[in-house]
Residue, then its C-alpha position, 0 to 999 in steps of 0.5 A: x362482848x360485841x361480835x367484833x371483840x375477838x382479837x388475833x391469833x398467832x400463825x406459825x409456818x414451819x418448813x412450809x413448801x409447795x412443789x407443783x407436779x412437773x416443776x423441777x423446783x418448788x414454788x415455795x421452799x422450806x419457809x419458817x416464820x412466826x407471826x404474832x397475834x394482832x400483828x399486821x405482816x406484809x409479804x413483799x417481793x418480786x412477781x413470781x417469788x411465791x408470796x401469794x402461794x405462801x399466803x394461800x397455803x395458810x388457809x389451804x386454798x393451795x395445799x402445802x406439799x410439806x411443812x406445818x401451819x399452826x394458827x393459835x397453836x392448833x395444827x391446821x394442816x390436817x383439819x377440814x380445809x372448808x371449815x378452816x377457811x370459814x374461820x379465816x377472813x380472805x380479801x382479794x383484788x377487785x373484791x371478788x363479790x358475787x354479782x347476783x347477791x346484794x351487799x348485805x347477802x355478800x357480807x352475810x354469806x359466811x355467818x349463814x354458812x356457819x349457822x348464825x341466826x337471821x337476827x344475829x347475821x342482820x345485826x352483824x351486816x349493819x355493824x360491819x357496813x358502819x365499821x367500813x364507813x358505808x351507810x347501811x341504809x344506803x348500801x345494804x340493798x345495792x348490788x356490786x355493779x352499783x358500787x365504785x371500785x373503792x366501795x366494792x373493796x370496803x364490802x370485800x373487807x366487811x365480808x372477810x370480817x363477817x364471822x369475826x375471824x382471828x386471822x385476815x388474809x389479804x392478797x393485793x386487795x387494793x391493787x386494782x383501784x386508783x391511787x387516791x382511793x387506794x390511799x383512803x382504803x389503806x387508811x381505813x384498814x389502819x383504822x380498822x386494825x386499831x379497833x379490831x387487833x386481828x392478825x393480818x397477813x397482806x401481800x403486795x408488790x408495792x414497798x411504800x404500801x408495805x411500809x405504810x401498813x405493816x408492823x413487820x415486813x417480810x421481804x421475799x426472794x425467789x421461792x419465798x426465801x426470806x431476805x429480811x423480816x423486820x419492822x419498817x424502820x429497821x428495813x429502811x435504816x438497815x437493809x440486810x443486803x443489796x436485794x433488800x436495798x433494791x426494794x427500799x430504793x432511793x430516798x429512804x428518809x422520805x419513805x419514813x414519811x409513811x411511818x408517821x400519821x396525820x394524827x401524830x402532828x398538829x391538826x388545826x381548826x379552820x373557819x367553816x361555813x355550809x352551803x345552806x348558810x346565807x351569803x351575808x353570814x359567810x361574808x361575816x364569818x370570813x371577816x371575823x376569822x382573820x383569814x383570807x379564805x374559808x372552807x365551805x362544807x356540803x350538807x353532810x359536813x364534808x369539805x367542798x370548796x375553799x372560798x376567798x374574799x374575791x370569790x365572795x365579791x364575784x359570787x353575785x348572790x350564788x356560790x355555784x361558780x365561786x371558790x375552788x373545789x377541794x380535790x383531795x382530803x386526808x384522814x387522821x390515819x393517813x401518812x405524812x406522805x399522803x398529807x404532803x401530796x394532798x397539800x402540794x396538789x391543793x392550791x390553798x397550801x393546806x389539806x382538810x382532814x376528814x373522819x370516817x364518813x368524810x366529815x370535816x375534822x380539821x386542817x393540816x398545813x404545809x408548815x406543820x408538815x415541813x417541820x415534821x419532815x425536818x425532824x425526821x431528816x434530823x433523826x436520820x442524820x443523828x442515827x447515821x452518826x451514831x451508827x458510824x460511831x458504833x462502827x468505829x468503836x467496833x473496828x477499834x476494839x477489833x484492832x486492839x484485840x488483834x494487836x493484843x493477840x499478836x503481842x501475846x503470840x510474840x511473848x509466847 
């Protein structure tokens, strides 16, 4: 069995509360919730509603004032909190890496504390760097200051997973990076979860992020009171009340684009060449492809430029200034919304699909995406019609029952 084979564990919160000294009202008030093993649950709500406090009580970074916490059926409220935290992965905004430690030392921290051997720890660091899409040879010896924000967050996730915990707590981990990097980190988390099946509790204020990542979403009011705890589909189509509707916002049908992945639609191949190919080879490939453009890959097989016939005519023996740079790509775990944005910002009308290390795997185009959008909208229309039909039948049944009751009363 590999080090990363352990799955998730159930989490039960029972009447969980937190009252800070001197405060007239609790920050978290009597919250009860059951999270299934291997499930990703998102806490979303307005600032100050208590979602981060609730999260931190699970690993007892904040001690509960009242209530119980059970993980895998074990009551953790009374066990040593330090030992508990070593069994629970924790990832925060801006990664929280120790600046004086290398990437490898940051990831190895908890395994070493829990008594892992040097060899086992080293193998685990290599495995995790590969798992989060960072080349171990390139990154293990770097310091956090030598990494981009997105790379730091990947290392932060690797560190949280280092001792193979069944539970991973994530407190707005992608909130401090730019939108494109955030999209890619979200895709990475989705891919990791498909492989690892951990129990993930994730805090965000971004409802679109909640829809994209969550198996279920807990929409929290003030003091972490649960307004609705359901699947993204159910919350989008049947919000419990006006408070939840406010979180869903306008365009619920379009938000459903966050529920469908690129891997669920047709990914087509496209003619490619590399930067090392001779110009004549590129000409010949373009001529035989039957297309007006070709995708140029860099030496690592990553999308680099779109080249059109006119670009090649003007190249004059060099591709240095020819073509249009590929500004954005999507992975198979990206949502259709991500893909649509990438296609709309790319002058070619299509987006390159990449693997875990950024290597080219195919292309998704506007026609495919628009067909999927139409299918989603049609599904929403039919669902709305069925809902109205069910409501009409319910009202008719109620009216009939009331009439029967009135008739029975008259007869009596």
